[in-house]
N, CA, C and O atoms as CSV, one atom per row, in Angstrom:
chain,resi,resn,atom,element,x,y,z
A,1,UNK,N,N,0.801,-1.197,0.000
A,1,UNK,CA,C,0.000,0.000,0.000
A,1,UNK,C,C,0.846,1.265,0.000
A,1,UNK,O,O,0.332,2.334,-0.329
A,2,UNK,N,N,2.127,1.180,0.358
A,2,UNK,CA,C,2.936,2.393,0.438
A,2,UNK,C,C,3.244,2.957,-0.945
A,2,UNK,O,O,3.507,4.153,-1.071
A,3,UNK,N,N,3.218,2.129,-1.979
A,3,UNK,CA,C,3.538,2.600,-3.325
A,3,UNK,C,C,2.238,2.674,-4.139
A,3,UNK,O,O,2.022,1.865,-5.041
A,4,UNK,N,N,1.386,3.634,-3.820
A,4,UNK,CA,C,0.093,3.743,-4.483
A,4,UNK,C,C,0.249,4.274,-5.892
A,4,UNK,O,O,-0.300,3.713,-6.839
A,5,UNK,N,N,1.003,5.363,-6.031
A,5,UNK,CA,C,1.224,5.957,-7.349
A,5,UNK,C,C,2.698,5.908,-7.679
A,5,UNK,O,O,3.540,6.216,-6.835
A,6,UNK,N,N,3.013,5.527,-8.890
A,6,UNK,CA,C,4.394,5.534,-9.348
A,6,UNK,C,C,4.497,6.517,-10.500
A,6,UNK,O,O,3.833,6.358,-11.525
A,7,UNK,N,N,5.329,7.532,-10.329
A,7,UNK,CA,C,5.527,8.532,-11.374
A,7,UNK,C,C,6.811,8.202,-12.121
A,7,UNK,O,O,7.870,8.099,-11.502
A,8,UNK,N,N,6.744,8.037,-13.423
A,8,UNK,CA,C,7.949,7.738,-14.199
A,8,UNK,C,C,8.896,8.937,-14.227
A,8,UNK,O,O,8.476,10.082,-14.061
A,9,UNK,N,N,10.158,8.655,-14.437
A,9,UNK,CA,C,11.144,9.718,-14.570
A,9,UNK,C,C,11.813,10.113,-13.283
A,9,UNK,O,O,12.468,11.154,-13.234
A,10,UNK,N,N,11.679,9.328,-12.241
A,10,UNK,CA,C,12.304,9.642,-10.962
A,10,UNK,C,C,13.812,9.636,-11.063
A,10,UNK,O,O,14.428,10.678,-11.287
A,11,UNK,N,N,14.407,8.478,-10.900
A,11,UNK,CA,C,15.856,8.360,-10.994
A,11,UNK,C,C,16.245,7.938,-12.396
A,11,UNK,O,O,15.591,7.116,-13.037
A,12,UNK,N,N,17.344,8.540,-12.846
A,12,UNK,CA,C,17.867,8.164,-14.155
A,12,UNK,C,C,18.700,6.898,-14.019
A,12,UNK,O,O,19.160,6.544,-12.933
A,13,UNK,N,N,18.878,6.234,-15.137
A,13,UNK,CA,C,19.680,5.016,-15.136
A,13,UNK,C,C,21.107,5.346,-14.715
A,13,UNK,O,O,21.679,6.323,-15.198
A,14,UNK,N,N,21.682,4.561,-13.840
A,14,UNK,CA,C,23.037,4.788,-13.363
A,14,UNK,C,C,23.124,5.861,-12.299
A,14,UNK,O,O,24.216,6.204,-11.848
A,15,UNK,N,N,21.997,6.386,-11.899
A,15,UNK,CA,C,21.961,7.442,-10.898
A,15,UNK,C,C,21.414,6.857,-9.603
A,15,UNK,O,O,20.223,6.973,-9.311
A,16,UNK,N,N,22.285,6.235,-8.840
A,16,UNK,CA,C,21.844,5.575,-7.616
A,16,UNK,C,C,22.593,6.150,-6.424
A,16,UNK,O,O,23.579,5.560,-5.982
A,17,UNK,N,N,22.152,7.285,-5.891
A,17,UNK,CA,C,22.891,7.896,-4.780
A,17,UNK,C,C,22.938,7.033,-3.533
A,17,UNK,O,O,23.931,7.055,-2.806
A,18,UNK,N,N,21.886,6.277,-3.275
A,18,UNK,CA,C,21.890,5.457,-2.065
A,18,UNK,C,C,22.913,4.333,-2.176
A,18,UNK,O,O,23.559,3.985,-1.188
A,19,UNK,N,N,23.066,3.762,-3.372
A,19,UNK,CA,C,24.061,2.696,-3.550
A,19,UNK,C,C,25.468,3.241,-3.370
A,19,UNK,O,O,26.311,2.589,-2.754
A,20,UNK,N,N,25.730,4.432,-3.901
A,20,UNK,CA,C,27.052,5.044,-3.749
A,20,UNK,C,C,27.314,5.373,-2.284
A,20,UNK,O,O,28.429,5.185,-1.796
A,21,UNK,N,N,26.307,5.857,-1.588
A,21,UNK,CA,C,26.461,6.188,-0.179
A,21,UNK,C,C,26.729,4.932,0.638
A,21,UNK,O,O,27.602,4.930,1.505
A,22,UNK,N,N,25.993,3.877,0.370
A,22,UNK,CA,C,26.166,2.627,1.105
A,22,UNK,C,C,27.508,1.983,0.822
A,22,UNK,O,O,28.033,1.253,1.663
A,23,UNK,N,N,28.075,2.242,-0.354
A,23,UNK,CA,C,29.377,1.678,-0.691
A,23,UNK,C,C,30.511,2.485,-0.067
A,23,UNK,O,O,31.677,2.107,-0.190
A,24,UNK,N,N,30.184,3.596,0.604
A,24,UNK,CA,C,31.215,4.403,1.254
A,24,UNK,C,C,31.811,5.454,0.348
A,24,UNK,O,O,32.772,6.118,0.735
A,25,UNK,N,N,31.279,5.627,-0.835
A,25,UNK,CA,C,31.795,6.641,-1.750
A,25,UNK,C,C,31.228,7.992,-1.363
A,25,UNK,O,O,30.083,8.097,-0.925
A,26,UNK,N,N,32.044,9.029,-1.531
A,26,UNK,CA,C,31.578,10.375,-1.228
A,26,UNK,C,C,31.348,11.127,-2.527
A,26,UNK,O,O,32.148,11.038,-3.459
A,27,UNK,N,N,30.270,11.851,-2.581
A,27,UNK,CA,C,29.968,12.689,-3.728
A,27,UNK,C,C,30.958,13.856,-3.732
A,27,UNK,O,O,31.031,14.589,-2.745
A,28,UNK,N,N,31.725,14.051,-4.816
A,28,UNK,CA,C,32.714,15.135,-4.823
A,28,UNK,C,C,32.072,16.512,-4.684
A,28,UNK,O,O,32.670,17.429,-4.121
A,29,UNK,N,N,30.867,16.650,-5.195
A,29,UNK,CA,C,30.162,17.932,-5.068
A,29,UNK,C,C,29.860,18.218,-3.596
A,29,UNK,O,O,30.078,19.332,-3.120
A,30,UNK,N,N,29.361,17.217,-2.882
A,30,UNK,CA,C,29.025,17.389,-1.471
A,30,UNK,C,C,30.277,17.669,-0.642
A,30,UNK,O,O,30.258,18.529,0.238
A,31,UNK,N,N,31.353,16.956,-0.917
A,31,UNK,CA,C,32.594,17.162,-0.171
A,31,UNK,C,C,33.148,18.558,-0.424
A,31,UNK,O,O,33.577,19.235,0.510
A,32,UNK,N,N,33.140,18.992,-1.683
A,32,UNK,CA,C,33.626,20.329,-2.012
A,32,UNK,C,C,32.781,21.391,-1.318
A,32,UNK,O,O,33.300,22.405,-0.852
A,33,UNK,N,N,31.485,21.149,-1.255
A,33,UNK,CA,C,30.579,22.092,-0.598
A,33,UNK,C,C,30.862,22.155,0.892
A,33,UNK,O,O,30.875,23.243,1.468
A,34,UNK,N,N,31.089,21.003,1.534
A,34,UNK,CA,C,31.396,20.984,2.971
A,34,UNK,C,C,32.722,21.678,3.258
A,34,UNK,O,O,32.861,22.352,4.279
A,35,UNK,N,N,33.690,21.519,2.371
A,35,UNK,CA,C,34.997,22.132,2.566
A,35,UNK,C,C,34.927,23.662,2.517
A,35,UNK,O,O,35.812,24.344,3.033
A,36,UNK,N,N,33.887,24.187,1.904
A,36,UNK,CA,C,33.757,25.638,1.737
A,36,UNK,C,C,33.208,26.348,2.969
A,36,UNK,O,O,33.253,27.576,3.027
A,37,UNK,N,N,32.699,25.630,3.940
A,37,UNK,CA,C,31.978,26.265,5.043
A,37,UNK,C,C,32.752,27.400,5.721
A,37,UNK,O,O,32.181,28.473,5.915
A,38,UNK,N,N,34.028,27.213,6.092
A,38,UNK,CA,C,34.730,28.330,6.734
A,38,UNK,C,C,34.873,29.540,5.808
A,38,UNK,O,O,34.813,30.683,6.260
A,39,UNK,N,N,35.060,29.286,4.529
A,39,UNK,CA,C,35.201,30.385,3.583
A,39,UNK,C,C,33.890,31.140,3.419
A,39,UNK,O,O,33.892,32.361,3.264
A,40,UNK,N,N,32.782,30.431,3.453
A,40,UNK,CA,C,31.476,31.087,3.344
A,40,UNK,C,C,31.266,31.992,4.549
A,40,UNK,O,O,30.755,33.103,4.405
A,41,UNK,N,N,31.651,31.533,5.727
A,41,UNK,CA,C,31.523,32.365,6.926
A,41,UNK,C,C,32.398,33.610,6.818
A,41,UNK,O,O,31.971,34.707,7.179
A,42,UNK,N,N,33.630,33.436,6.317
A,42,UNK,CA,C,34.521,34.588,6.143
A,42,UNK,C,C,33.920,35.597,5.159
A,42,UNK,O,O,33.967,36.806,5.388
A,43,UNK,N,N,33.363,35.089,4.073
A,43,UNK,CA,C,32.793,35.984,3.083
A,43,UNK,C,C,31.568,36.707,3.643
A,43,UNK,O,O,31.353,37.880,3.340
A,44,UNK,N,N,30.773,36.026,4.448
A,44,UNK,CA,C,29.625,36.668,5.084
A,44,UNK,C,C,30.092,37.807,5.982
A,44,UNK,O,O,29.517,38.895,5.964
A,45,UNK,N,N,31.127,37.553,6.761
A,45,UNK,CA,C,31.648,38.611,7.641
A,45,UNK,C,C,32.189,39.775,6.822
A,45,UNK,O,O,31.981,40.932,7.185
A,46,UNK,N,N,32.876,39.487,5.726
A,46,UNK,CA,C,33.383,40.551,4.863
A,46,UNK,C,C,32.225,41.387,4.305
A,46,UNK,O,O,32.322,42.612,4.227
A,47,UNK,N,N,31.151,40.734,3.926
A,47,UNK,CA,C,29.990,41.449,3.402
A,47,UNK,C,C,29.356,42.315,4.491
A,47,UNK,O,O,28.911,43.426,4.206
A,48,UNK,N,N,29.308,41.828,5.729
A,48,UNK,CA,C,28.767,42.620,6.833
A,48,UNK,C,C,29.616,43.868,7.077
A,48,UNK,O,O,29.081,44.958,7.279
A,49,UNK,N,N,30.927,43.705,7.058
A,49,UNK,CA,C,31.832,44.846,7.246
A,49,UNK,C,C,31.647,45.849,6.111
A,49,UNK,O,O,31.582,47.057,6.338
A,50,UNK,N,N,31.562,45.332,4.889
A,50,UNK,CA,C,31.365,46.206,3.727
A,50,UNK,C,C,30.072,46.998,3.851
A,50,UNK,O,O,30.043,48.195,3.567
A,51,UNK,N,N,29.012,46.338,4.269
A,51,UNK,CA,C,27.726,47.018,4.438
A,51,UNK,C,C,27.845,48.148,5.450
A,51,UNK,O,O,27.324,49.240,5.227
A,52,UNK,N,N,28.523,47.893,6.552
A,52,UNK,CA,C,28.723,48.937,7.564
A,52,UNK,C,C,29.527,50.105,7.028
A,52,UNK,O,O,29.194,51.262,7.287
A,53,UNK,N,N,30.586,49.812,6.282
A,53,UNK,CA,C,31.417,50.876,5.729
A,53,UNK,C,C,30.664,51.707,4.698
A,53,UNK,O,O,30.804,52.929,4.654
A,54,UNK,N,N,29.870,51.044,3.875
A,54,UNK,CA,C,29.077,51.769,2.880
A,54,UNK,C,C,28.054,52.654,3.592
A,54,UNK,O,O,27.838,53.800,3.200
A,55,UNK,N,N,27.430,52.120,4.631
A,55,UNK,CA,C,26.470,52.919,5.397
A,55,UNK,C,C,27.110,54.157,5.984
A,55,UNK,O,O,26.526,55.239,5.929
A,56,UNK,N,N,28.314,54.017,6.554
A,56,UNK,CA,C,29.031,55.163,7.117
A,56,UNK,C,C,29.394,56.164,6.032
A,56,UNK,O,O,29.284,57.374,6.230
A,57,UNK,N,N,29.830,55.652,4.881
A,57,UNK,CA,C,30.215,56.541,3.782
A,57,UNK,C,C,29.013,57.311,3.252
A,57,UNK,O,O,29.150,58.457,2.822
A,58,UNK,N,N,27.837,56.693,3.279
A,58,UNK,CA,C,26.640,57.372,2.786
A,58,UNK,C,C,26.195,58.486,3.740
A,58,UNK,O,O,25.577,59.461,3.310
A,59,UNK,N,N,26.505,58.344,5.023
A,59,UNK,CA,C,26.134,59.388,5.979
A,59,UNK,C,C,26.925,60.672,5.752
A,59,UNK,O,O,26.433,61.775,5.991
A,60,UNK,N,N,28.136,60.508,5.294
A,60,UNK,CA,C,28.982,61.680,5.023
A,60,UNK,C,C,29.615,61.500,3.642
A,60,UNK,O,O,30.745,61.024,3.536
A,61,UNK,N,N,28.890,61.879,2.585
A,61,UNK,CA,C,29.381,61.622,1.227
A,61,UNK,C,C,30.645,62.403,0.858
A,61,UNK,O,O,31.269,62.116,-0.164
A,62,UNK,N,N,31.029,63.388,1.678
A,62,UNK,CA,C,32.211,64.179,1.351
A,62,UNK,C,C,33.472,63.656,2.038
A,62,UNK,O,O,34.559,64.196,1.834
A,63,UNK,N,N,33.331,62.616,2.842
A,63,UNK,CA,C,34.490,62.023,3.521
A,63,UNK,C,C,35.097,60.977,2.589
A,63,UNK,O,O,34.577,59.870,2.447
A,64,UNK,N,N,36.201,61.352,1.963
A,64,UNK,CA,C,36.839,60.469,0.981
A,64,UNK,C,C,37.448,59.226,1.620
A,64,UNK,O,O,37.521,58.177,0.981
A,65,UNK,N,N,37.884,59.333,2.865
A,65,UNK,CA,C,38.473,58.170,3.538
A,65,UNK,C,C,37.432,57.067,3.730
A,65,UNK,O,O,37.706,55.896,3.467
A,66,UNK,N,N,36.243,57.443,4.185
A,66,UNK,CA,C,35.187,56.456,4.377
A,66,UNK,C,C,34.769,55.832,3.051
A,66,UNK,O,O,34.565,54.621,2.966
A,67,UNK,N,N,34.644,56.648,2.035
A,67,UNK,CA,C,34.277,56.124,0.712
A,67,UNK,C,C,35.368,55.201,0.178
A,67,UNK,O,O,35.076,54.176,-0.439
A,68,UNK,N,N,36.623,55.570,0.417
A,68,UNK,CA,C,37.744,54.738,-0.029
A,68,UNK,C,C,37.775,53.387,0.670
A,68,UNK,O,O,38.010,52.357,0.039
A,69,UNK,N,N,37.534,53.399,1.988
A,69,UNK,CA,C,37.521,52.140,2.735
A,69,UNK,C,C,36.373,51.237,2.275
A,69,UNK,O,O,36.535,50.025,2.138
A,70,UNK,N,N,35.214,51.853,2.041
A,70,UNK,CA,C,34.063,51.062,1.584
A,70,UNK,C,C,34.334,50.465,0.214
A,70,UNK,O,O,34.011,49.303,-0.034
A,71,UNK,N,N,34.923,51.247,-0.673
A,71,UNK,CA,C,35.234,50.754,-2.020
A,71,UNK,C,C,36.269,49.638,-1.964
A,71,UNK,O,O,36.124,48.612,-2.628
A,72,UNK,N,N,37.310,49.844,-1.169
A,72,UNK,CA,C,38.345,48.810,-1.036
A,72,UNK,C,C,37.760,47.518,-0.485
A,72,UNK,O,O,38.061,46.434,-0.987
A,73,UNK,N,N,36.931,47.627,0.541
A,73,UNK,CA,C,36.336,46.426,1.138
A,73,UNK,C,C,35.425,45.717,0.139
A,73,UNK,O,O,35.402,44.487,0.086
A,74,UNK,N,N,34.683,46.477,-0.644
A,74,UNK,CA,C,33.823,45.863,-1.658
A,74,UNK,C,C,34.672,45.130,-2.693
A,74,UNK,O,O,34.331,44.018,-3.097
A,75,UNK,N,N,35.761,45.735,-3.120
A,75,UNK,CA,C,36.657,45.088,-4.084
A,75,UNK,C,C,37.254,43.809,-3.506
A,75,UNK,O,O,37.333,42.793,-4.196
A,76,UNK,N,N,37.673,43.856,-2.241
A,76,UNK,CA,C,38.254,42.666,-1.608
A,76,UNK,C,C,37.214,41.555,-1.466
A,76,UNK,O,O,37.537,40.378,-1.632
A,77,UNK,N,N,35.978,41.919,-1.164
A,77,UNK,CA,C,34.918,40.919,-1.028
A,77,UNK,C,C,34.661,40.235,-2.360
A,77,UNK,O,O,34.499,39.015,-2.408
A,78,UNK,N,N,34.621,41.000,-3.438
A,78,UNK,CA,C,34.411,40.422,-4.767
A,78,UNK,C,C,35.591,39.520,-5.144
A,78,UNK,O,O,35.396,38.433,-5.686
A,79,UNK,N,N,36.807,39.972,-4.857
A,79,UNK,CA,C,37.994,39.159,-5.150
A,79,UNK,C,C,37.968,37.854,-4.356
A,79,UNK,O,O,38.267,36.790,-4.899
A,80,UNK,N,N,37.613,37.931,-3.082
A,80,UNK,CA,C,37.539,36.743,-2.236
A,80,UNK,C,C,36.485,35.778,-2.772
A,80,UNK,O,O,36.711,34.568,-2.804
A,81,UNK,N,N,35.338,36.306,-3.194
A,81,UNK,CA,C,34.272,35.452,-3.728
A,81,UNK,C,C,34.737,34.748,-5.001
A,81,UNK,O,O,34.454,33.564,-5.185
A,82,UNK,N,N,35.443,35.452,-5.879
A,82,UNK,CA,C,35.940,34.842,-7.120
A,82,UNK,C,C,36.965,33.749,-6.813
A,82,UNK,O,O,36.943,32.684,-7.430
A,83,UNK,N,N,37.862,34.015,-5.859
A,83,UNK,CA,C,38.857,33.009,-5.480
A,83,UNK,C,C,38.194,31.796,-4.835
A,83,UNK,O,O,38.600,30.659,-5.073
A,84,UNK,N,N,37.177,32.043,-4.022
A,84,UNK,CA,C,36.457,30.948,-3.388
A,84,UNK,C,C,35.769,30.078,-4.439
A,84,UNK,O,O,35.781,28.851,-4.344
A,85,UNK,N,N,35.181,30.714,-5.425
A,85,UNK,CA,C,34.530,29.969,-6.504
A,85,UNK,C,C,35.561,29.114,-7.249
A,85,UNK,O,O,35.297,27.953,-7.560
A,86,UNK,N,N,36.701,29.671,-7.527
A,86,UNK,CA,C,37.761,28.929,-8.221
A,86,UNK,C,C,38.218,27.731,-7.390
A,86,UNK,O,O,38.398,26.635,-7.922
A,87,UNK,N,N,38.405,27.941,-6.089
A,87,UNK,CA,C,38.811,26.831,-5.207
A,87,UNK,C,C,37.737,25.755,-5.160
A,87,UNK,O,O,38.045,24.564,-5.147
A,88,UNK,N,N,36.492,26.171,-5.135
A,88,UNK,CA,C,35.392,25.198,-5.110
A,88,UNK,C,C,35.455,24.302,-6.343
A,88,UNK,O,O,35.371,23.080,-6.222
A,89,UNK,N,N,35.603,24.895,-7.531
A,89,UNK,CA,C,35.627,24.084,-8.746
A,89,UNK,C,C,36.850,23.176,-8.800
A,89,UNK,O,O,36.766,22.061,-9.313
A,90,UNK,N,N,37.993,23.642,-8.274
A,90,UNK,CA,C,39.165,22.766,-8.221
A,90,UNK,C,C,38.904,21.593,-7.282
A,90,UNK,O,O,39.268,20.457,-7.588
A,91,UNK,N,N,38.279,21.864,-6.146
A,91,UNK,CA,C,37.957,20.778,-5.206
A,91,UNK,C,C,36.955,19.814,-5.816
A,91,UNK,O,O,37.073,18.598,-5.663
A,92,UNK,N,N,35.974,20.363,-6.503
A,92,UNK,CA,C,34.933,19.532,-7.118
A,92,UNK,C,C,35.537,18.606,-8.151
A,92,UNK,O,O,35.057,17.487,-8.331
A,93,UNK,N,N,36.573,19.045,-8.828
A,93,UNK,CA,C,37.230,18.208,-9.834
A,93,UNK,C,C,38.313,17.333,-9.229
A,93,UNK,O,O,39.064,16.678,-9.951
A,94,UNK,N,N,38.396,17.321,-7.903
A,94,UNK,CA,C,39.295,16.403,-7.231
A,94,UNK,C,C,40.664,16.947,-6.899
A,94,UNK,O,O,41.511,16.204,-6.405
A,95,UNK,N,N,40.910,18.218,-7.154
A,95,UNK,CA,C,42.196,18.799,-6.854
A,95,UNK,C,C,42.107,19.509,-5.517
A,95,UNK,O,O,41.180,20.290,-5.298
A,96,UNK,N,N,43.028,19.263,-4.638
A,96,UNK,CA,C,43.041,19.952,-3.350
A,96,UNK,C,C,43.770,21.285,-3.526
A,96,UNK,O,O,44.769,21.368,-4.240
A,97,UNK,N,N,43.277,22.282,-2.893
A,97,UNK,CA,C,43.916,23.614,-3.003
A,97,UNK,C,C,43.883,24.277,-1.634
A,97,UNK,O,O,43.176,25.263,-1.430
A,98,UNK,N,N,44.636,23.743,-0.718
A,98,UNK,CA,C,44.651,24.283,0.649
A,98,UNK,C,C,45.733,25.328,0.809
A,98,UNK,O,O,45.892,25.891,1.892
């Protein structure tokens, strides 16, 4: 009675995640994603700092130092995100990049 309706197209042929899991194999995508956790936290903190700096710069638009710090932090956050993405794809393809 548990299988009342069967919808075709569920799992594709050769796509058996439970068998791979039971055999002790790790999905490279999942492992690469887990390895990113500390970097995601760092990037979140960088984004929070950037938001604060931009907010301060907007309060005083004539303060070039505040605007400069906000711009620099935004650039560093984007650079960090691009590097993190590159490391993720290297990990996903099986290359370690520590």
